[in-house]
N, C-alpha and C positions, 0 to 999 in steps of 0.2 A: 311514190316518188313522184307523184304529180306536182309537188311543190315547185313554185317558180323560182327559178335561180336568184341569188341574193346579186346585189351590185357589184360587191367585190369579187364575187366568184367570175363574173363577166369580165371584169376588169382584168383579173388574172389570167383567164382565158385567152384575152385577146393580145396579152404581153408578149405571147409566144413561149411561154414558160410550161404550158400544159402538157406538152409532149413530153418534156424531159421530166415532168414532177410524176406523170404515170409511170414511166420507165423505172424512176426510183422506187414508187411504191411497190411495183412489181417486185422489184429486186429485195425489197424488206420483207416481202410474202414469201418468197422462196427459202430466204434464210430462216425465217420462222418454222416452216415447214420441216427443213433439214434438222433443226434444233430439236423439235418434237419427235421425229424419227429417231434422232439420237438418243433421247432420254429412254423413247421405248425400248430399244435396243439394250440399255444399260440394265433397265428393270429386270427384263427377262435373262439377264447374266448371259448373253449370246456374245460369240466372238466373229460375229459376220463382220465383213467390209461393208460399208456404207453402201447402199443402193445407188444406181444411177439417177440423175433426176429424170423426174417423169414428162412425159409429153415434150419430149426433146429440150427441156431447160437446160441453160448452160449452168455450169458451176459458178459460183461467185467468190465471195471472200473466202480466203484460205486461213490456215495458222501460219505461225512464221516457219519459213522455209518451203512452202507452197505458193502455188500461183493460181489464178483465176483466167479462165477463158472469157473474153469480152463477150456482151450478150450479142445474139445474132438479130439480124433485122426481124426475123420472125417473131422474136420475143415482144414487140411492140404491137402484136394484132391480139384482137380477142380480149380486150381489157374491158371489164365490166364496171358498172357505178359502184358495186359493193366492193371491188377489188381496190378500186380508187380512193374509196372512203374506208377502207381497212386497215391502212398503215400510217405511221407518222411521216410528216412531209420530210423529204430530204432537202438538201441545200438547193437553192436555185442559183441562176447565173449570177455573177459578179457584176454589179450595176456600177455606173460612173458616179462618183460623188459630187453633185452639181455646186455644191457650196464649197468644195475645195478647189476645184480645176476652174480657172478663171480662162479668159479669152487668149491670153497670150500663149497658154499650155495647150491649146486645142490644135494650135497649126503643127502639123508634121507628126500627129498622132493617130490619124485616120487609120493607119494601116495596122494599129495594134487592136487586137481582138479582145472581147469580154470574155470570159470563161466561168464555167461552173466549178464549185468547189468538190463536188462529188463525182459528177457524171464523167470527168476527163481524166480520171486518174485510174482507171481499171488495169492498166499495165504495170501500177506500183506492185501489186501482188505476184505478177509473172516474175519480177526481177528477183525477189525473194527465192523462187523455187528454181529459176535458171541459175543463180548463183550457187545454190546447192549441189544442184546435178553437176556443174563444172568442177566443184571441188571434189565431189566422189570420183570423177572420171580422172582426175589428175592423183588421187590418192594411190593406187596401183604403182606409178611410177616414184612418187615422192616416199612413200612408206609402205613397202610390199608386206612387212610384219604385221603391221595393222590392220591393212587391207585383207590379209589371210584372216586374220581373228574376226573381222567383222564377216568374212563369207561362213564362217563356223558358228558364230554365236548372234549374229543380227543381219538375217537376209532381208528382214523387212527395211532396212536403213538402205541398204545396197538397191534394192528393187523400188526405191521411191519413185512415187508417180505424182507429179504435181497437180496433174489434173483431177485427182481423187477428191471426193467431196467430204474426207474425213478430217478437215482442219478447221473448224470454226472454233475461234476464240471464246474464253470463258466470260468475257466482258458482252458478248452478244447475249448469252444466256442470261445475264444479270440485267440487261437493259430491259424495262418494263414493257411488256406488249401492249400494241395500241388497242384500246377498246374501241372498236367502231361504233358509232352512231348513226344508225342509217337515217334516222330524222334530224340529224344536226348538219351545219353548212360546213363545218369544219371538223377533221380528224383530231382525235386526241395525239398532243405532242409528247413524246418521251422525257421524263425530268431527269436532268442528270444528277447524279449523287457521288460522293466522296468514294464509294466502293467502286464504282467505274472508273473514276480518275486514277485510284491506287492501280489497279489493273492496266491501265494504259502506261502509265508511270514503270511498272514492272516490265511489261513487254520492251519499252524504250530503254530503259536501263540495261537490261539482261540481254536482250537480242538486237538493240537498235533498230526495231522493227519499224519499217516503212508504212505498213497497214496501220499500225497503231498511231504513227504520226498523223496519217490522214484523218483518222478518228478524231483524233485531239484538235486539229486545224480547224475539222467542220465544227466541233462544238466552239472553238474558239471565235469562230465567225458569228455564231449565235449569240456569245457574249459581245461581240462588238456592235452588233445591230439589234440590242435589245429595245424593246418599247418605241419601235419605228415601224410607222404605217407602211402597209404593203410589202414588209418583208416576210417571207416564208422561211422559218429558222427550223432546223433539224433537232434541236434541243431546248428545251425550257428549264430556266435556272431560276428557282424560287429562293435561294438562299444566298446570303452575301458571302458568307465563308466559301462556298462551294464557287462563288463567282471569281472571288480573288485567287482561289487554290487553281482555278482554270486557267486565269490569266497568267499567273506566275508560272505555272508549269507550260504552257504554250510558248512563253518568252525564253526561259531558261533552258528546255529540253530540245527546241528546234534546230538552234544553232550547233549544238552538240551531234545530233543525228546527221545533219546536213554535212557536217566536216568529217563524220565518220564515212559516210557514203561517196561524198565528193569533195574531197579536201581543196581548198585554196593555196596558192603559193606566194609568199612574203619576198620581195625581192631585196638585196642588199642597199639600194638607194631607197627603202623606205616605201616604195610602191607596192601593190599587190597584183597578182596574176589570176584571172577568173579561172575556176576549175575547168579540168581538159572536158571538152565536149564528149560526153559517153551516152551511150542508150540509157543507162541509169539517170543521168542527169537530165537528158531529154523528157523523161517521164515525169521527172520532179519539177521540171520549169514552171509549169502552170500551177502547180501547187505552191509553190515558193513565191510565185507573184500575187497569187490570190491571198496568202497569208501576209504578204507585206503591206498590200492595199488594205487589208483588215486592221493591221497595226497603225497605219497613218489615219485610219478613221477613228481607233480607239484613243490615239493621242489626243485628240480633241475633246474626248467625254471625261478622261482621268482628271480626278479632282485630289486625289492623294498624292502628295509630293514623292513619298518614296516609291509608290507604283508608277508614276510618271517618269522617275529618275531610271527606274529599272526597264521601263519599256523603251526609252531612248537608247540606253546603253546596251541591250540585248539585240535590239533592232539594228544597230550598228554592224554587228557581226554577220547579218545576212546581206551586206552591201555587195560583197564579192559575187553574189547568186543572181543579182538583180541590175547590174550595170550596163546589161544589154537591152534593158528596158526603158527607153527614154522617157514615157510617161511615169513608170515608177520613181525615176531619179528626180524628175521635176516636182512632182507632189512631196516626196520625202524631203528634199532640200528646201521646199517652200515651208514646210512645218518645222525644220530644224532652225531655219533662220528666225521663224516668229518665236520659237522657245529661246534662242539666244538671245533676243533683243529684249524680251519682256518676262521671263520666268524668274525664279529664285536663283540665286549663284551656283548652286550644286546642280540643278536642272541645266542651267545655261552652259555649265562647263561639260556636262554629259552631252548637251547638243553640240558643242562646238566640235568636240571629239568625233562626234558622227560627221559633221561636216568636214572635218579634216580627213576623216577615212575616205569619203566621197572625193575629196580632192587627190588623194593618193592612187586614183585608179589609172590605169594605163592610157585610157581614151582622153585626149587633150581638151575634146568639146566639154567633158564634165568638169574639168578643171575652171575652163573659161565661164561657164555658168556658176560655178561656186564663186570665183573672185568677182565676178559681177554683182552676184546677188549679196555677198558678205559687204562690199563696199556701199551699195545703195542702201541696204538696211542700217549701216553705221550712219549714213547721212541722214536718213529720215529719225533715226532714233535720236540724234543729236542737235535737232531743230530747237529745243530748249534745255537748258542746262543751269541747274541749281546745286547747292552743296549736297543734295540728297540723291540727284540723279549722276554727278559727276563721277562716283567711283565705278557705277556699271557702264558709263561710257568708256572711260579708261580701260575696263576689262575687256570691251569689244575691240577698242584699238590694239591692244597688246596681243590678244588672240588672233585677231584678223591678220595682223602683221605676219604671224607664224604661216598662215596660209599663203601669203603672198611670196614667202622666202622658199616654198618648197619646189619651184621650177622658176627661177630667175627670167630664163627665156620667154615664158609665157607672161609672167608678171610685167615684165618690161613694157609690152604691148597696152597692157591695162593702164600701167603708172603713166606712161607717155602720154596716153589720151587724156587720163583725168587731171594731171598737172597743166596739161595745155588748156583744158576746160577752166582752170582757176586762172589761167594767163589772161583768158578771153575775157573773163568777167572784171578782172583788173584794169584790163585795156579799155572796155567800154566805160567803167567808173571814170577813169581819167580823163577820157575824151569829153563825156557828157558834162561831167561836174554837176550834177544836180543831187538833191537829197534822196531821191529814188534810187538814182544809180550809185551812191555810196551804200545803200543799203545791201546792195549785191556783194560787196566785200564785208562791210561791218556787220557781220552776224556770226552767230555761233557755229553753223555749219561750215562756214568758209575757215574759221578758227581750226576747228576740229579736222578738216581734210588736210589743212597744212600739217597739224601735228601728226597727224596719220601717217602721211608721207615721209616725214622726218623719222618717225618709227620704223617705219618699212625700210628706208634706205639705212638707217643707222644699223639694222640687225643684219641686212644683206651685205654690206660693205664696211662691216666691224674691221678695223685695223688690224686687231690680233686674230681675227679668223683667217684673213687674206695672208697674213705671214705666215700662218700655219700650212694652209692650202698652196702658198706660192703662186696663186692668181687672183687677178681682181674680178670682181662680180660684174656681171652684165648690167647691173642697174646702176653703176658707178656714174656713168655719163649723166643721171638725171640729178645729181646733186646741184651742180650748176644752176639749171634753170629753177629748181625748186627754191634756190637761196634767192635767186633774183627775183621771182614772184614774190617771197616773203617780204625782203626787202622794200619792194616796191609798194606793198599793202602798208608798210609803217609809213612811208613817206606820203601816203594819199590824203591824210587828214593830220597835220602835225599839231594839233591844240592839246591843251592839258586835259581835256575831258576825254580824250582818245587815248591818253596814256596807259589804261589798263588792256586795251587792245594791243597796244605796241608791247607790253610785258608778256603777253600771251605769245605772240610770234617769237619774240626774243628767246623764251624757253625752249619752243620747238627746235629753233636753230642751235641753241646750246646743246642740246641732246644729241643733235646731227654732228656738230664740231667734236664733241666729246668721245664720240665711238668711231667717226671715220678718220680723226685727225686732219680734217679739212679746215684751212684757215677763212672763216667768214667774218668781215669786218663788224663787229657789234658795236664796238664803243663809240663809234659816232652816233648812234641811236639812244645810247644809255646816259651819255655825258649831258644832252640837253636838258634830260628830266632833272639829273641833279642841279646844273646851273640855274635853271628856271625856278625849282624849289628852294634852293639856298638863297637866291637873291630875288625874292618877287617884286613885282613892280609897286605893290601896296600891302597895308597890313592885313595879316589874316583876320577873318571874321570871327567872332566868337561863336562858338556851337556846342552843343552837348550830345552830338551824333555819336553812334558806336563806330568802332574802325571798319573801315571797308574792306570786306573781303576780295581781294584784286583776283583770286582764282576763280570766282563765279560772277565776274563783271567784264564787260566787254566796253561800258560806257559808264563814265562816272555821272551818278544823279546830280541834278543842277544844284541841290542844297549843299553838296560837298565841296563844290568849286570855292578855292581860296580860304579853305579852312585848314587849320593846324593839324588837324587830325588825318585829313587827306595828303597833306604835305608829308607827315612823318611817315604815312604807310608808304608813300612813292620813294621817299629816300631810302628807307630801310630794304625795298624790294630791289630797287636800283644798284644800291651797293651789294647787296649780296650777288645779284645777277653778273655784275662786271667783275666781282672777285672769282666767282665760277668761270668767266669766259678768261680772264687772266691766268687761271691755274690749269687751264686744259692743255693737253699734249700739243696741240698746234700751236700754242701760243708760248706757253712756259717753257715746253720742250724744245723750242726752237733757239739755235745759237745767236739768234738775232732778237732775244727777249729784251735786253737792255735798251736795245735802241727802240723797240716796238711800243715799249710803255712811255717814252719820252713825252709825246703828246699827251698821254692820258695824264701824267704827273703834272704838266704845265696846266692844263685844264682844271684840274683838281685844286692845285695851289690858289689860281685866281679865283675860283668858286668861293673857297675858305676865305681867302683875303676880303673879297667883296660882302661876304656876309658877317664880318667882323667890324666893317666900317660903314658909315653913312645911314641910309634909312633902313637898309636890309637888316642892319643889327638887332632891332626891336623885333625883326619878324621871324629871324631864325631862331631856333630853339637849341639848347646846349645838347641835347640828344642827337639831331641831326648833325651837327657840327664834329660831335664826337665819332659818330660812324664813318663819316668821310676822312677825317682826320687818322683814324685807326687804318682804314685801308689804305691811306696814302703812304703811312710809315711801311705797311707791309710790303707794298710795291717796290718801295725804294730798297728795303732789305733784300728783297728777293732778285732785284737786279743786280745788286753787289755779290748775292749767292752765286748767280750764273758768271757774273765776270770772274771769280776766283776758279771756276772749273774749268772756263776755256782758255785760260792762259797757256795752257801746253798743247792747245789745239792750233794746227797751222791752217790757216784759212786761205784756200786756194781753189781756183777753179779744177784744176787737176785733181784735187783729192774730195771730192764731192762723196764717195763712198765712205771715206773715213769720217768726213763730218756727220754723214747720215747714222752711223754706227755709233757716234758719241751721243747723238740725239738720241737714239732709243735707251742707251745707258741713261741719259739724263732724266728722260720721262719715267723711266721706272724708278726713281728717286724724289720725285717732285713732292710726295707728301712729307718729306724732311724739310722743305724749303719753308722760310718765314710764311709765304703767303698759303702753301699747302696746309699748313699746321692751322692758319687762321680760318680758312675754309672749312675743316674739319671741325672745328669748335662750332662755326655757324651751323653747320648741318645737323649736328646734336641738338643744337637749341632750338632749331626750327622744328625738327622732329618731334622732340618733347612738347612743344607748343601745340603741334598739329594734333598729337593724340590726346591732349587735355581738351582742346575744343572739340573733337570728335566725342569725348565722353561726355562734355556740357551739352552738346546737341543731342544726345541720347538720354539725357536727364540723370546721368550718373554722378556728376559732381556739379555743384551750383557755382562754386568759386574757382576761377582760373588763378593760378599763380604764374609769376614771370619766371 
């Protein structure tokens, strides 16, 4: 043994883990000696009770329903080099992952201690034994007949001793013994097999064994930290199928066992209440946190989509047990936000459900972190937008809006601050009036932020929902400032090259108007697009360009300006959006609809007349004029339709209640109006065309039909 210690051994000794490893080694040797004594007793066919451990050694792991006395201080003395090298390494302390934790998360987490996966859970075995004794003590009162039967037929069960040494699981016997190599630097690590896994599964399913759970999670840590330098693992896994089976078993079985021993509570408002603090839960807490950190670690390593989705889905069930750990919540939220913004759709949905589960905690500080993280992740992900990334961004906006609707009171503070931030950017751009200042507003992030808050307010302040509940949402006061910011952004640069940006903002306001029944004056920003396009100042330039996709453009390319293909696209989109605005409940459902559309009708008539005469006659296409004429006719017919229905209504200030009821009945029948039928046909046409474009983009169809 005069061989010089290796550098890795010195490093391990200086890390402070040597003492724990020696303790774990000795514990493993004790178990081996007990197993050998049990086998010799069985071979001799004797029925003696297991002897007490020699030399004052404490009992360790028991069978289901027994307990173990923690090792005394004296057990750490007298360890020889042979004892140290004689057993497989047990799990060392849980180390913080430096590649996951950033500087922001380090603040406030100094008080959270790192812990070992194996050395901290000796009290788990005691819980099973104490629970069994407690049940036996109550049995005489609950079922005296059965208790009498046990007295006559099974005295051994009634005289159950949790400190006896006769309860070692069979999987310990099946675990391969460590063949110590006195000349080697490292001892042999046991290899995990499917047989051992099946035994653990059996104990978990039949007995809900906490001891089996501890063993499973220690093996799970070995799987999470495989092939990493400086890691001392309890098990060696040399088979891919065993690895997959171990990870799947740990992910699926752990929530079931925890729910059995420490169930959480779901409240009627959708939130959850953490499990009640008991002695059992206190003993489980470090085991749960260790497992949860290993799950977060393995999420960065899994490459199989099904396994990754399973890991995210099952780990979300552990959230009620870790909400008290600020560090674990931050790490898990960061990883889920990363998957939510970049993974495949099924994984992104699973990650969002986990984020939503975090937001459902009773602790408002967790909800604050979720709201802030979701919004900032959305902003970062929407920096560049194309036809391929737009669906994923829309998925993020729709899902994040659901989180903001969980608690309107908390969401109001975030929404107010972020909408104010948009207003500050707009104000700075209006004051400075430079190209760089305009870029603070005319970018994809600004558009998606306005659209996101429109979705949030439309969901939270939905008119039908408020009518059912009978109370207004706390977010409703934010509708006005959001509309003012949006309209101000449209007026910032009113040239034809910025029309795609204007149309994006108008779509967001339309969504807000349609759901909240709030009147927003959108027609003054759509009519200039129609009038300038129908009566241009010069002839359109000939071009062979493709039609411009206005959904993925915020600024028209220079080569599209003053071309017919660009003009036709603008007219078609502006006519559709104007029809959508006119048919909304806030406009068409109003008793004043015939008077509201008068300015719109006048402007459209002038535009059509100007397009038919003079120099503009050669510039305007028959398709553009046909779209505008068709919309104009539907507007006039709808105005007459409303006039006929309001003939029996008495318009007086003292009868506003009756007028509101009449408007509700009118809004319910808007699809039967001429304008409602027109918009319904247009929606179907656009949806069919959008599907054809998606198929063509994916290469399924080469020819697009109108």
